[in-house]
PDB file as gemmi writes it, atoms N, CA and C in Angstrom:
CRYST1    1.000    1.000    1.000  90.00  90.00  90.00 P 1                      
ATOM      1  N   MET A   1       1.821  -1.566  12.942  1.00  0.00           N  
ATOM      2  CA  MET A   1       2.108  -1.887  14.307  1.00  0.00           C  
ATOM      3  C   MET A   1       3.589  -2.138  14.527  1.00  0.00           C  
ATOM      4  N   TYR A   2       4.260  -2.723  13.478  1.00  0.00           N  
ATOM      5  CA  TYR A   2       5.706  -2.915  13.613  1.00  0.00           C  
ATOM      6  C   TYR A   2       6.410  -1.584  13.758  1.00  0.00           C  
ATOM      7  N   THR A   3       6.002  -0.608  12.943  1.00  0.00           N  
ATOM      8  CA  THR A   3       6.668   0.683  12.961  1.00  0.00           C  
ATOM      9  C   THR A   3       6.408   1.405  14.267  1.00  0.00           C  
ATOM     10  N   ALA A   4       5.194   1.326  14.786  1.00  0.00           N  
ATOM     11  CA  ALA A   4       4.885   1.946  16.072  1.00  0.00           C  
ATOM     12  C   ALA A   4       5.692   1.275  17.186  1.00  0.00           C  
ATOM     13  N   ALA A   5       5.873  -0.018  17.106  1.00  0.00           N  
ATOM     14  CA  ALA A   5       6.715  -0.724  18.084  1.00  0.00           C  
ATOM     15  C   ALA A   5       8.179  -0.358  17.879  1.00  0.00           C  
ATOM     16  N   SER A   6       8.586  -0.225  16.632  1.00  0.00           N  
ATOM     17  CA  SER A   6       9.969   0.147  16.321  1.00  0.00           C  
ATOM     18  C   SER A   6      10.317   1.515  16.889  1.00  0.00           C  
ATOM     19  N   ALA A   7       9.369   2.439  16.870  1.00  0.00           N  
ATOM     20  CA  ALA A   7       9.602   3.778  17.410  1.00  0.00           C  
ATOM     21  C   ALA A   7       9.937   3.731  18.894  1.00  0.00           C  
ATOM     22  N   GLN A   8       9.550   2.628  19.542  1.00  0.00           N  
ATOM     23  CA  GLN A   8       9.854   2.448  20.961  1.00  0.00           C  
ATOM     24  C   GLN A   8      10.933   1.382  21.173  1.00  0.00           C  
ATOM     25  N   GLY A   9      11.648   1.056  20.091  1.00  0.00           N  
ATOM     26  CA  GLY A   9      12.778   0.135  20.200  1.00  0.00           C  
ATOM     27  C   GLY A   9      12.408  -1.332  20.313  1.00  0.00           C  
ATOM     28  N   GLN A  10      11.207  -1.714  19.843  1.00  0.00           N  
ATOM     29  CA  GLN A  10      10.746  -3.086  20.026  1.00  0.00           C  
ATOM     30  C   GLN A  10      10.272  -3.739  18.720  1.00  0.00           C  
ATOM     31  N   PHE A  11      10.890  -3.399  17.596  1.00  0.00           N  
ATOM     32  CA  PHE A  11      10.457  -3.944  16.308  1.00  0.00           C  
ATOM     33  C   PHE A  11      10.490  -5.465  16.301  1.00  0.00           C  
ATOM     34  N   TRP A  12      11.653  -6.036  16.563  1.00  0.00           N  
ATOM     35  CA  TRP A  12      11.787  -7.494  16.467  1.00  0.00           C  
ATOM     36  C   TRP A  12      10.995  -8.215  17.539  1.00  0.00           C  
ATOM     37  N   GLN A  13      10.873  -7.599  18.695  1.00  0.00           N  
ATOM     38  CA  GLN A  13      10.080  -8.207  19.753  1.00  0.00           C  
ATOM     39  C   GLN A  13       8.601  -8.270  19.345  1.00  0.00           C  
ATOM     40  N   MET A  14       8.105  -7.194  18.710  1.00  0.00           N  
ATOM     41  CA  MET A  14       6.724  -7.204  18.236  1.00  0.00           C  
ATOM     42  C   MET A  14       6.573  -8.193  17.087  1.00  0.00           C  
ATOM     43  N   HIS A  15       7.559  -8.246  16.227  1.00  0.00           N  
ATOM     44  CA  HIS A  15       7.552  -9.198  15.112  1.00  0.00           C  
ATOM     45  C   HIS A  15       7.389 -10.628  15.650  1.00  0.00           C  
ATOM     46  N   GLU A  16       8.192 -10.966  16.631  1.00  0.00           N  
ATOM     47  CA  GLU A  16       8.123 -12.303  17.224  1.00  0.00           C  
ATOM     48  C   GLU A  16       6.785 -12.530  17.930  1.00  0.00           C  
ATOM     49  N   MET A  17       6.296 -11.525  18.624  1.00  0.00           N  
ATOM     50  CA  MET A  17       5.022 -11.633  19.331  1.00  0.00           C  
ATOM     51  C   MET A  17       3.898 -11.927  18.336  1.00  0.00           C  
ATOM     52  N   LEU A  18       3.876 -11.209  17.218  1.00  0.00           N  
ATOM     53  CA  LEU A  18       2.819 -11.406  16.229  1.00  0.00           C  
ATOM     54  C   LEU A  18       2.930 -12.764  15.551  1.00  0.00           C  
ATOM     55  N   LEU A  19       4.136 -13.212  15.291  1.00  0.00           N  
ATOM     56  CA  LEU A  19       4.313 -14.543  14.706  1.00  0.00           C  
ATOM     57  C   LEU A  19       3.850 -15.627  15.671  1.00  0.00           C  
ATOM     58  N   ASN A  20       4.137 -15.447  16.936  1.00  0.00           N  
ATOM     59  CA  ASN A  20       3.747 -16.436  17.940  1.00  0.00           C  
ATOM     60  C   ASN A  20       2.245 -16.435  18.210  1.00  0.00           C  
ATOM     61  N   HIS A  21       1.573 -15.336  17.885  1.00  0.00           N  
ATOM     62  CA  HIS A  21       0.135 -15.207  18.136  1.00  0.00           C  
ATOM     63  C   HIS A  21      -0.612 -14.897  16.845  1.00  0.00           C  
ATOM     64  N   TRP A  22      -0.196 -15.489  15.759  1.00  0.00           N  
ATOM     65  CA  TRP A  22      -0.763 -15.204  14.434  1.00  0.00           C  
ATOM     66  C   TRP A  22      -2.263 -15.421  14.364  1.00  0.00           C  
ATOM     67  N   GLN A  23      -2.786 -16.285  15.200  1.00  0.00           N  
ATOM     68  CA  GLN A  23      -4.218 -16.562  15.166  1.00  0.00           C  
ATOM     69  C   GLN A  23      -5.028 -15.473  15.871  1.00  0.00           C  
ATOM     70  N   LYS A  24      -4.368 -14.575  16.583  1.00  0.00           N  
ATOM     71  CA  LYS A  24      -5.055 -13.502  17.312  1.00  0.00           C  
ATOM     72  C   LYS A  24      -4.384 -12.165  16.975  1.00  0.00           C  
ATOM     73  N   LEU A  25      -4.778 -11.580  15.840  1.00  0.00           N  
ATOM     74  CA  LEU A  25      -4.149 -10.342  15.398  1.00  0.00           C  
ATOM     75  C   LEU A  25      -5.110  -9.162  15.367  1.00  0.00           C  
ATOM     76  N   GLY A  26      -6.270  -9.295  15.979  1.00  0.00           N  
ATOM     77  CA  GLY A  26      -7.232  -8.197  16.014  1.00  0.00           C  
ATOM     78  C   GLY A  26      -6.719  -7.031  16.836  1.00  0.00           C  
ATOM     79  N   ASP A  27      -7.338  -5.866  16.647  1.00  0.00           N  
ATOM     80  CA  ASP A  27      -6.912  -4.652  17.340  1.00  0.00           C  
ATOM     81  C   ASP A  27      -6.894  -4.813  18.853  1.00  0.00           C  
ATOM     82  N   ASP A  28      -7.845  -5.561  19.392  1.00  0.00           N  
ATOM     83  CA  ASP A  28      -7.890  -5.753  20.843  1.00  0.00           C  
ATOM     84  C   ASP A  28      -6.615  -6.409  21.362  1.00  0.00           C  
ATOM     85  N   TYR A  29      -6.063  -7.293  20.573  1.00  0.00           N  
ATOM     86  CA  TYR A  29      -4.859  -8.005  20.992  1.00  0.00           C  
ATOM     87  C   TYR A  29      -3.600  -7.175  20.848  1.00  0.00           C  
ATOM     88  N   LEU A  30      -3.583  -6.244  19.901  1.00  0.00           N  
ATOM     89  CA  LEU A  30      -2.373  -5.456  19.664  1.00  0.00           C  
ATOM     90  C   LEU A  30      -1.965  -4.660  20.895  1.00  0.00           C  
ATOM     91  N   ALA A  31      -2.926  -4.050  21.548  1.00  0.00           N  
ATOM     92  CA  ALA A  31      -2.628  -3.293  22.768  1.00  0.00           C  
ATOM     93  C   ALA A  31      -2.115  -4.227  23.861  1.00  0.00           C  
ATOM     94  N   GLU A  32      -2.691  -5.407  23.936  1.00  0.00           N  
ATOM     95  CA  GLU A  32      -2.240  -6.397  24.924  1.00  0.00           C  
ATOM     96  C   GLU A  32      -0.786  -6.785  24.666  1.00  0.00           C  
ATOM     97  N   TYR A  33      -0.452  -7.020  23.416  1.00  0.00           N  
ATOM     98  CA  TYR A  33       0.926  -7.393  23.061  1.00  0.00           C  
ATOM     99  C   TYR A  33       1.883  -6.241  23.336  1.00  0.00           C  
ATOM    100  N   ALA A  34       1.463  -5.026  22.995  1.00  0.00           N  
ATOM    101  CA  ALA A  34       2.297  -3.848  23.261  1.00  0.00           C  
ATOM    102  C   ALA A  34       2.562  -3.724  24.754  1.00  0.00           C  
ATOM    103  N   ASP A  35       1.543  -3.957  25.547  1.00  0.00           N  
ATOM    104  CA  ASP A  35       1.695  -3.891  27.002  1.00  0.00           C  
ATOM    105  C   ASP A  35       2.656  -4.964  27.503  1.00  0.00           C  
ATOM    106  N   LYS A  36       2.524  -6.176  26.979  1.00  0.00           N  
ATOM    107  CA  LYS A  36       3.417  -7.268  27.385  1.00  0.00           C  
ATOM    108  C   LYS A  36       4.868  -6.956  27.065  1.00  0.00           C  
ATOM    109  N   LEU A  37       5.096  -6.170  26.008  1.00  0.00           N  
ATOM    110  CA  LEU A  37       6.457  -5.805  25.623  1.00  0.00           C  
ATOM    111  C   LEU A  37       6.964  -4.587  26.390  1.00  0.00           C  
ATOM    112  N   GLY A  38       6.100  -4.016  27.221  1.00  0.00           N  
ATOM    113  CA  GLY A  38       6.497  -2.858  28.010  1.00  0.00           C  
ATOM    114  C   GLY A  38       6.462  -1.549  27.233  1.00  0.00           C  
ATOM    115  N   LEU A  39       5.726  -1.534  26.128  1.00  0.00           N  
ATOM    116  CA  LEU A  39       5.615  -0.310  25.337  1.00  0.00           C  
ATOM    117  C   LEU A  39       4.671   0.669  26.017  1.00  0.00           C  
ATOM    118  N   ASN A  40       4.792   1.926  25.653  1.00  0.00           N  
ATOM    119  CA  ASN A  40       3.825   2.929  26.057  1.00  0.00           C  
ATOM    120  C   ASN A  40       2.593   2.682  25.194  1.00  0.00           C  
ATOM    121  N   VAL A  41       1.588   2.033  25.754  1.00  0.00           N  
ATOM    122  CA  VAL A  41       0.418   1.592  24.986  1.00  0.00           C  
ATOM    123  C   VAL A  41      -0.365   2.779  24.442  1.00  0.00           C  
ATOM    124  N   THR A  42      -0.481   3.837  25.205  1.00  0.00           N  
ATOM    125  CA  THR A  42      -1.202   5.022  24.743  1.00  0.00           C  
ATOM    126  C   THR A  42      -0.540   5.584  23.487  1.00  0.00           C  
ATOM    127  N   GLN A  43       0.763   5.719  23.527  1.00  0.00           N  
ATOM    128  CA  GLN A  43       1.505   6.214  22.362  1.00  0.00           C  
ATOM    129  C   GLN A  43       1.367   5.244  21.191  1.00  0.00           C  
ATOM    130  N   PHE A  44       1.512   3.972  21.454  1.00  0.00           N  
ATOM    131  CA  PHE A  44       1.402   2.936  20.433  1.00  0.00           C  
ATOM    132  C   PHE A  44       0.049   3.011  19.718  1.00  0.00           C  
ATOM    133  N   GLU A  45      -1.031   3.039  20.492  1.00  0.00           N  
ATOM    134  CA  GLU A  45      -2.374   3.090  19.911  1.00  0.00           C  
ATOM    135  C   GLU A  45      -2.615   4.409  19.174  1.00  0.00           C  
ATOM    136  N   ARG A  46      -2.134   5.509  19.732  1.00  0.00           N  
ATOM    137  CA  ARG A  46      -2.315   6.816  19.104  1.00  0.00           C  
ATOM    138  C   ARG A  46      -1.616   6.857  17.740  1.00  0.00           C  
ATOM    139  N   GLU A  47      -0.401   6.356  17.672  1.00  0.00           N  
ATOM    140  CA  GLU A  47       0.351   6.382  16.421  1.00  0.00           C  
ATOM    141  C   GLU A  47      -0.306   5.502  15.360  1.00  0.00           C  
ATOM    142  N   ILE A  48      -0.848   4.382  15.755  1.00  0.00           N  
ATOM    143  CA  ILE A  48      -1.554   3.514  14.802  1.00  0.00           C  
ATOM    144  C   ILE A  48      -2.836   4.199  14.329  1.00  0.00           C  
ATOM    145  N   ALA A  49      -3.615   4.735  15.257  1.00  0.00           N  
ATOM    146  CA  ALA A  49      -4.886   5.385  14.906  1.00  0.00           C  
ATOM    147  C   ALA A  49      -4.676   6.590  13.996  1.00  0.00           C  
ATOM    148  N   ARG A  50      -3.610   7.332  14.236  1.00  0.00           N  
ATOM    149  CA  ARG A  50      -3.331   8.534  13.444  1.00  0.00           C  
ATOM    150  C   ARG A  50      -2.553   8.230  12.166  1.00  0.00           C  
ATOM    151  N   LYS A  51      -2.227   6.963  11.971  1.00  0.00           N  
ATOM    152  CA  LYS A  51      -1.480   6.526  10.782  1.00  0.00           C  
ATOM    153  C   LYS A  51      -0.182   7.325  10.609  1.00  0.00           C  
ATOM    154  N   VAL A  52       0.513   7.500  11.721  1.00  0.00           N  
ATOM    155  CA  VAL A  52       1.740   8.291  11.757  1.00  0.00           C  
ATOM    156  C   VAL A  52       2.778   7.770  10.767  1.00  0.00           C  
ATOM    157  N   TYR A  53       2.828   6.481  10.585  1.00  0.00           N  
ATOM    158  CA  TYR A  53       3.887   5.869   9.777  1.00  0.00           C  
ATOM    159  C   TYR A  53       3.418   5.412   8.403  1.00  0.00           C  
ATOM    160  N   ILE A  54       2.239   5.869   7.967  1.00  0.00           N  
ATOM    161  CA  ILE A  54       1.671   5.368   6.719  1.00  0.00           C  
ATOM    162  C   ILE A  54       2.561   5.660   5.516  1.00  0.00           C  
ATOM    163  N   ASP A  55       3.194   6.821   5.461  1.00  0.00           N  
ATOM    164  CA  ASP A  55       4.075   7.138   4.329  1.00  0.00           C  
ATOM    165  C   ASP A  55       5.271   6.194   4.294  1.00  0.00           C  
ATOM    166  N   CYS A  56       5.830   5.906   5.450  1.00  0.00           N  
ATOM    167  CA  CYS A  56       6.960   4.976   5.551  1.00  0.00           C  
ATOM    168  C   CYS A  56       6.545   3.585   5.086  1.00  0.00           C  
ATOM    169  N   ILE A  57       5.375   3.170   5.474  1.00  0.00           N  
ATOM    170  CA  ILE A  57       4.868   1.851   5.087  1.00  0.00           C  
ATOM    171  C   ILE A  57       4.672   1.779   3.577  1.00  0.00           C  
ATOM    172  N   HIS A  58       4.097   2.829   3.007  1.00  0.00           N  
ATOM    173  CA  HIS A  58       3.890   2.860   1.550  1.00  0.00           C  
ATOM    174  C   HIS A  58       5.228   2.837   0.802  1.00  0.00           C  
ATOM    175  N   GLN A  59       6.230   3.518   1.330  1.00  0.00           N  
ATOM    176  CA  GLN A  59       7.561   3.498   0.711  1.00  0.00           C  
ATOM    177  C   GLN A  59       8.160   2.092   0.773  1.00  0.00           C  
ATOM    178  N   ASP A  60       7.996   1.425   1.894  1.00  0.00           N  
ATOM    179  CA  ASP A  60       8.498   0.053   2.023  1.00  0.00           C  
ATOM    180  C   ASP A  60       7.830  -0.876   1.016  1.00  0.00           C  
ATOM    181  N   ILE A  61       6.526  -0.720   0.861  1.00  0.00           N  
ATOM    182  CA  ILE A  61       5.784  -1.559  -0.094  1.00  0.00           C  
ATOM    183  C   ILE A  61       6.262  -1.280  -1.516  1.00  0.00           C  
ATOM    184  N   ALA A  62       6.400  -0.006  -1.849  1.00  0.00           N  
ATOM    185  CA  ALA A  62       6.819   0.383  -3.192  1.00  0.00           C  
ATOM    186  C   ALA A  62       8.226  -0.089  -3.524  1.00  0.00           C  
ATOM    187  N   SER A  63       9.081  -0.187  -2.522  1.00  0.00           N  
ATOM    188  CA  SER A  63      10.467  -0.586  -2.768  1.00  0.00           C  
ATOM    189  C   SER A  63      10.651  -2.089  -2.813  1.00  0.00           C  
ATOM    190  N   GLY A  64       9.604  -2.825  -2.471  1.00  0.00           N  
ATOM    191  CA  GLY A  64       9.695  -4.293  -2.460  1.00  0.00           C  
ATOM    192  C   GLY A  64       9.618  -4.881  -3.856  1.00  0.00           C  
ATOM    193  N   PRO A  65       9.820  -6.174  -3.940  1.00  0.00           N  
ATOM    194  CA  PRO A  65       9.752  -6.849  -5.244  1.00  0.00           C  
ATOM    195  C   PRO A  65       8.334  -6.813  -5.811  1.00  0.00           C  
ATOM    196  N   THR A  66       8.257  -6.804  -7.114  1.00  0.00           N  
ATOM    197  CA  THR A  66       6.941  -6.782  -7.770  1.00  0.00           C  
ATOM    198  C   THR A  66       6.661  -8.079  -8.445  1.00  0.00           C  
TER     199      THR A  66                                                      
END                                                                             
């Protein structure tokens, strides 16, 4: 979800939104948060569903500390 938000220029805003709403991180809430940030919700949901950024995410995980 961070990467999908980042593609629309809202990485840190989504980061802060998720931290502020850590108790509500289900899929239903993600679209609500994306909408509150003014993201294109259709694009946001489509990119998450299609796992558009999965390779990037796996690279980030692999490059992290072990």
